[in-house]
C-alpha positions as CSV (number, residue, x, y, z in Angstrom):
1,X,14.9,-11.2,-9.4
2,X,14.1,-8.2,-11.6
3,X,10.7,-6.8,-12.2
4,X,10.5,-8.5,-15.7
5,X,11.3,-12.0,-14.4
6,X,8.9,-14.4,-12.8
7,X,8.7,-14.8,-9.0
8,X,11.6,-16.5,-7.3
9,X,11.1,-19.2,-4.7
10,X,12.0,-16.8,-1.9
11,X,10.0,-13.7,-2.8
12,X,6.8,-14.7,-1.0
13,X,4.5,-12.9,-3.3
14,X,3.8,-14.0,-6.8
15,X,5.0,-11.4,-9.4
16,X,6.4,-9.1,-6.8
17,X,10.1,-8.0,-7.4
18,X,12.5,-9.2,-4.7
19,X,13.4,-6.0,-2.7
20,X,16.6,-7.5,-1.3
21,X,18.5,-6.2,-4.4
22,X,21.1,-3.4,-4.4
23,X,18.4,-1.0,-5.5
24,X,17.1,-1.1,-1.9
25,X,20.4,0.1,-0.4
26,X,20.6,3.8,0.2
27,X,23.8,5.7,1.3
28,X,22.9,4.9,4.9
29,X,22.7,1.2,3.9
30,X,19.0,0.8,4.2
31,X,15.8,1.6,2.1
32,X,12.9,2.5,4.5
33,X,10.3,1.4,1.9
34,X,11.9,-2.1,1.6
35,X,11.4,-2.5,5.3
36,X,7.8,-1.4,5.1
37,X,7.2,-3.8,2.2
38,X,8.8,-6.7,4.2
39,X,6.6,-5.9,7.2
40,X,3.5,-5.9,5.1
41,X,4.5,-9.2,3.4
42,X,4.8,-10.8,6.9
43,X,1.2,-9.5,7.8
44,X,-0.3,-10.2,4.4
45,X,1.8,-12.6,2.3
46,X,-1.1,-13.1,0.0
47,X,-1.1,-9.4,-1.3
48,X,1.0,-8.1,-4.2
49,X,3.0,-5.2,-2.6
50,X,4.5,-4.3,-6.0
51,X,2.6,-0.9,-6.3
52,X,3.7,0.0,-2.8
53,X,7.4,-0.4,-3.9
54,X,6.9,2.1,-6.6
55,X,4.6,4.7,-5.1
56,X,6.1,4.4,-1.6
57,X,9.5,5.2,-3.0
58,X,8.2,8.1,-5.2
59,X,6.5,9.5,-2.1
60,X,9.6,9.1,0.1
61,X,12.0,10.5,-2.4
62,X,9.6,13.6,-2.9
63,X,9.6,14.2,0.9
64,X,13.3,13.9,1.1
65,X,13.9,16.1,-1.8
66,X,11.7,18.8,-0.5
67,X,13.2,18.8,3.0
68,X,16.5,19.9,1.7
69,X,15.3,21.8,-1.4
70,X,13.2,24.1,0.6
71,X,16.2,25.6,2.4
72,X,16.8,28.3,-0.2
73,X,13.1,29.1,0.1
74,X,13.2,29.4,3.9
75,X,16.2,31.8,3.6
76,X,14.1,33.9,1.2
77,X,11.1,33.7,3.7
78,X,9.0,31.8,1.2
79,X,7.0,28.6,1.5
80,X,7.1,26.1,-1.4
81,X,3.5,26.8,-2.4
82,X,4.3,30.5,-2.5
83,X,7.3,29.9,-4.6
84,X,5.3,27.7,-6.9
85,X,3.0,30.6,-7.5
86,X,5.8,33.0,-8.2
87,X,7.5,30.3,-10.4
88,X,4.3,29.9,-12.4
89,X,4.1,33.7,-13.2
90,X,7.7,33.7,-14.1
91,X,7.9,30.7,-16.5
92,X,4.6,31.5,-18.3
93,X,5.9,35.1,-18.7
94,X,2.5,36.8,-18.6
95,X,-0.3,37.6,-16.1
96,X,-2.5,34.8,-14.8
97,X,-5.8,34.8,-13.0
98,X,-6.1,33.1,-9.6
99,X,-8.0,30.3,-11.3
100,X,-5.1,29.8,-13.9
101,X,-2.6,29.9,-11.0
102,X,-4.6,27.2,-9.2
103,X,-4.5,25.0,-12.2
104,X,-0.8,25.6,-12.8
105,X,0.2,24.8,-9.2
106,X,-2.4,22.1,-8.5
107,X,-3.9,24.1,-5.6
108,X,-7.3,25.0,-4.4
109,X,-8.7,28.5,-5.2
110,X,-8.9,29.4,-1.5
111,X,-5.3,28.4,-1.0
112,X,-4.1,30.5,-4.0
113,X,-6.1,33.5,-2.7
114,X,-4.5,33.3,0.8
115,X,-0.9,33.0,-0.8
116,X,-1.6,35.9,-3.2
117,X,-2.6,38.1,-0.3
118,X,0.8,37.3,1.5
119,X,2.8,37.8,-1.8
120,X,1.0,41.1,-2.6
121,X,1.7,42.4,0.9
122,X,5.5,41.5,0.4
123,X,5.4,43.4,-3.0
124,X,6.3,40.3,-5.0
125,X,3.1,40.3,-7.1
126,X,0.6,42.8,-8.1
127,X,-3.1,42.3,-8.8
128,X,-5.3,44.3,-11.1
129,X,-9.0,44.1,-11.9
130,X,-10.3,43.1,-15.2
131,X,-11.9,46.0,-17.0
132,X,-14.8,43.9,-18.2
133,X,-15.5,41.7,-15.2
134,X,-14.8,43.0,-11.6
135,X,-14.9,39.5,-10.3
136,X,-11.8,38.6,-12.2
137,X,-8.3,39.5,-11.2
138,X,-5.0,39.5,-13.1
139,X,-1.8,38.7,-11.3
140,X,1.7,39.6,-12.4
141,X,5.2,39.5,-10.9
142,X,6.7,42.7,-9.7
143,X,10.4,43.4,-10.4
144,X,11.1,42.3,-6.9
145,X,9.2,39.1,-7.4
146,X,11.2,38.4,-10.6
147,X,14.5,39.0,-8.8
148,X,13.4,36.6,-6.0
149,X,12.6,33.8,-8.4
150,X,15.7,34.4,-10.5
151,X,17.8,34.4,-7.4
152,X,16.4,31.1,-5.9
153,X,16.2,29.0,-9.0
154,X,19.9,28.5,-9.6
155,X,20.5,27.2,-6.1
156,X,17.5,24.9,-6.4
157,X,18.8,23.5,-9.7
158,X,22.2,23.0,-8.3
159,X,20.7,21.1,-5.4
160,X,18.8,18.9,-7.7
161,X,21.9,18.2,-9.9
162,X,23.7,17.2,-6.7
163,X,20.9,14.8,-5.6
164,X,20.8,13.1,-9.0
165,X,24.6,13.0,-9.5
166,X,24.7,9.2,-8.7
167,X,22.7,8.4,-11.7
168,X,24.3,8.4,-15.3
169,X,22.8,10.2,-18.2
170,X,21.2,7.1,-19.6
171,X,19.6,6.4,-16.2
172,X,18.4,9.9,-15.8
173,X,16.8,9.9,-19.3
174,X,15.1,6.6,-18.6
175,X,13.9,7.7,-15.2
176,X,12.5,11.0,-16.6
177,X,10.8,9.1,-19.5
178,X,9.2,6.6,-17.1
179,X,8.0,9.3,-14.6
180,X,6.7,11.4,-17.5
181,X,4.7,8.5,-18.9
182,X,3.3,7.8,-15.5
183,X,2.4,11.3,-14.9
184,X,0.6,11.7,-18.2
185,X,-1.3,8.5,-17.7
186,X,-2.4,9.6,-14.2
187,X,-3.4,13.1,-15.3
188,X,-5.4,11.6,-18.2
189,X,-7.1,9.0,-16.0
190,X,-7.9,11.5,-13.2
191,X,-9.0,14.3,-15.5
192,X,-6.4,16.8,-14.4
193,X,-6.8,20.0,-16.5
194,X,-4.0,22.1,-17.4
195,X,-4.2,25.8,-18.4
């Protein structure tokens, strides 16, 4: 049964897609989220586990992507949050305040301050005070920081291409559109502010 069809006699939950389809089978022959859903259906057959099938898979995919994708970062001695700060400075192309970096990276101000201290000590970013307001700092990449970002990014994109290589161009476009729409909806509903 597809998500757009009505419930089948065997799905156990009205309106919930049947997770026994081929979409549930990974390269190892199993989908861990499908097993979790089956277990919850046995405990609470009256509940619609449909959202769990989407959100659980998004979370699981994100965790698996990051495990392997972080390897280039570890080799460079960086954490993902540190690289996110460097990446924000590189892609925006100009100085940012710690508050702007917090918004760009969806981090707390305290976390950004701690990461900036480490990156400054490593010579990857520089901070300068605002001439009009001493409480404000402006952060920019150093040449070394730019080299680190530009050195890591190609290997990360290569990894991401390899991970997604099982999907065709149409599927990739559809998935990107669906996730983009979901993200925009969630950010609007939750009041997420972007710089």
